[in-house]
N, C-alpha and C positions, 0 to 999 in steps of 0.2 A: 572475414565475413563482410558481406556487403551492407547488411542492415539488421535492424532489430524489430521483431514483432512482439508486442507485449499484450497478452490476453488479460483484459481487465474485467472487473465485476460490474461496473456501472458507469454512468455519465461523469461522476465526480472524478474518478480515476482517469478516464479518457481525457477530460479537460486538463487535468494536472499534467499529464504527459505532453500534451500539445503546447500548453502555455508556459510551463515551468521546466519540466525535465528536458525536453528537446533543446531549448536554447542553451541549457547547461551543457548537454552532451555535444552540442555544436563546437564548443571550445576545444574539444578533444578530437575534432575531425569526424564526428559521427553525425551524419545529416539525415539518414534514413531511419527514422524511429516511428513505428506505426502502432498506436494503441487500437486494439480491436476488441469490442465487447464480446464476452463469452455468450454462447448460445444458452439462453435461459427460458424456461417456461415453468412457472411455479418455483422459481428460485434456482440457485446454482446446484448442479449435480455433476458428480465426477465423470460419468461416462460421456456426457455432453462436452464437458471441459476437455476431456481426453481426445474426443473426436475432433474438436477444434484444433488442438495442438498438432495432432497427427496430420490433419489436412494441410496446415501451413508448412509443416516440414516436408510434405510430399510435393507441394506446389513449387517450392524454391529450394535449391540445394545450398546456395550460399547465403544462409540466413541463420540468425540466432533468435530463438524463440524463448521468451520468458513469461512471467505472469505477475500480476499485482492484484491479489485477492486477500480478503480479510480472514484472519483466524477466528474472529468472533462469529459464532454460529455457523462455522464451516460444517457442511453436512457429513454424516457418518459414512457416506458412500466413498469418501476419499481413502486411499491406501494407508494402512497403518493406524487408522482411527481407533481401532479396538485396543491398541497398545498404549494409548494416551493415558489411560487410567493408572498405569504403572509408573508414570512420571510425575514429579512434583512441581517442576518449574515450567512456566509457560514457554520459555525459550526452547527448552528441550522438546516440548510437544510439537512446536512449529517445525523444528529441525527434523523430528521423526516423520512428520507428514511430508515435508519436502523430500526427504530421503526415499519415502515410499513412492511418491509421484515420479521422481527421477528414475527409480529402478523399474517402474512399470512401463514408462514410455521408452526408456532405454535408448536414448539418442544423445550423442555428445553435443548436438546443437541446441539442446533444450536445457534450460536452467530455471527451475521453478522458484518462485519467491512468494511467500505468504507474509503479509504485514501483521505484525504483532502490535496490538490486538486488532486495530482497525486503521484504515487510512486516516481517519479523523484524529488519531493520536498525534499525527505530525503537526496539526494546527496548534498544539499546546507547546510548541518549541519556544514561543515567546509571546508576550502580550502586545507586541508592537502592532501586529496585524489587527488585533481586536480593538486597540486604541484608535487606529486609523478609521475603522468602520463605525465604532460605537463610542466615540470620544465624549459624547454628552450623557452617556448612561453609566453612572458610577457604580450601579449595582452589578451590571454585567462585568465591568472591568475588575471589580473587587473579587467576584466569584472566580473569574478566570485566573486572576493572579494567585489566589489561594491554591488552585489546582496545580498551577505551574510550579509553585514553591514546594508543593508536597511531593512532586515527582521530578527528580533530577534527570531521569530518562523518560520522556513522554511515552515511549513504547511500553512502559511498565503500568500505565493506566489500565485498570483491570477490565475483565469481560463480564461483569455482573449485569443483570437485566436492567438495572437502573443506573449503573456506574460506568458502563462502557463509554468511551469517548463520545460517540454520537448521541447517546442518551443524555449525557451531561450537557452537551451543546443545545439539544432541543429543550432541556429544562431551563437553561440559563438565558437563551435567546429566543424570545417569542417569535414564531413564524420563521424559524431558522431554515434557510434554503441551502442545502448541503453543497450543491453544484456551484452556485454563485458565491456564497460566503466562504466556503471552504477554500476555493482557489484564490480568491482575493486576499484572504488572510495569509496564506502561504506566500503569495507573491510579495506581500508587504514586508514580511520579516525575512524573506529570502531563503533560497534552498541551501546556501552555504551554512547558515545557522542551523537549519534542520539536520544537515549532515553532521555537524559538530555534536549535536545532542542526541541523535538517534543512531546508535551503533549498528544495529541490524540493517537498517535502511542504508546506511553509509556503505556497509560491506557489499550489499547488493549492487549499488551504483558503481562502486569501484571495480567489482568483478565484471560488470557489463563493459566498462571502459577497457579493462585489461584484455578481455576476450576479443574486443574489436580492434585492438592495436597490436 
């Protein structure tokens, strides 16, 4: 494959791919990595997402298309959504959705990835990034540390309406700017540490690398 297109949900994920993921993949000889925001009006919808993916697959033959979208509040229009209620573990639910998307699009050049539970979960890999940005605010650092210590795997931070990773950040950090703060925090603690602590995320990145080499 010549390059990778990653369909993302918003500005935060787009910036993450440009500023953090691309330099990491460069180490493996992968230089063409393009984040493209999903077509949205009134939120993410599967048919629009599908249309985006199919368009990119038609436009280029030598391309790998993937995605970086959140499991938290994913719309019921996505394939296999009705089957999620029969599964108890969030990781099983995400795998079931990815399985449905892959089967529906049915192209070997497409590899769906859904982040469990949100992109913001990756920020809780370490308190180093928070300490760099909010070193004078002991309250913020204390609350962040409690969350990090409670979850060995940041991807397990749940999807409750007040306890999802993004909701926690907005409560802890007044005026939280997800695009600015999110990427600065990840850059500070580094993608290598994120890969060590977030197994689903690591599996996705490793699969991308293996598919491209």
